[in-house]
N, C-alpha and C positions, 0 to 999 in steps of 0.2 A: 289603684286597687279596684278590682271588679267585684260584682255581687258574689261570684263564686269564691273569690278570695275572702270576702267577709264571712261567708257561710263556713269556709274551712277554719278561719280563726275562731269564730264563735263556737264551733263544734269542738275544737281542741280545748278551748278555755272552759267549756261547760261540761264536756263529756257526753253531750247529747248526740244522737245520730244526725248526720248531715241532712237527711231527708226531712227530719223534724225541724231542724234549724232553718232550712230553706223555706218551709211552710210558714214559720213564724215571721221571717223577714219579709216574705211576700205579703203576708197579712198586714204587717206594719206599714209597708209601702202603700198597699191598697187603702188602708185607713187614712193615711196622710193625704193621699190623692183625692179620695172621696170627700174628705173634710174640706180641702181647698177648693174642690169643684163646687161646693155649696157656699163658698165665700168666707169660710172660717180659716183663721190662722191657727197654726199648731205650735205650741210652746213646749220645749223640752228643757227644763231647768238644768243649768250647768252644761248644756250642750249647745243649744241654739234654737232659733225659731224659723219655721217655714211660714213666710208671710206673702200676701198678695200686694203687689205695688202697681200703681197706675203710671203708665208711660204716656206722656203727652203726645198730641199730634205733632208731627214734624214734616218738614219739606226735605226731600232727598233728591239726588240727581242720578239719572241713568246716564253714565258717561258714554256708553257705546252708542246710544241713540240721541244724546245731547238733549234730553228732556228732563223736566222736573216732575216729580210725583209726590203726592201727599200720602204719608203713612199715617193712618188713623190712630187715635188714641187706643190703647189696649191695656189689659191687665196681665201681668206676668208673675209667676211664682218666683220667689227669691229666698235663699237661705241666708240668715244672718247669724253668725256664730256668737255665742255668749262671750262675755268678757274673759271668763276663766279659760274657755276653749282657745280664744285668740292668744292669750298670754302664754299658755302651754305650748302652742304651736310655734310662737315666736321664739321662746326660750330654746325649744328643741332644735329649730332650724339654725339658730345662732350657734349652738354647739356643733352641729354637723358641718356648718360652713367654715369653722376654724381649722 
């Protein structure tokens, strides 16, 4: 599903114009992004959390040059679905796969 698909679904479900829905979705994404850029996590009860996790430094190999490189520690944004979200997806997929 793309952002355009989400805009269409929300517009259908709410009756709002697609242009207005797109502005709201863009504003939501900007808010999440700016909050995470400041080092804050974003919690959406019943949906999930956008959190920042620390990836440790690690050693990797460049196979083509046969050398090792050090990948420094870094912080990455991660989405962690809520328990309810995970359970609903699991149930839905189990029904689809049958």
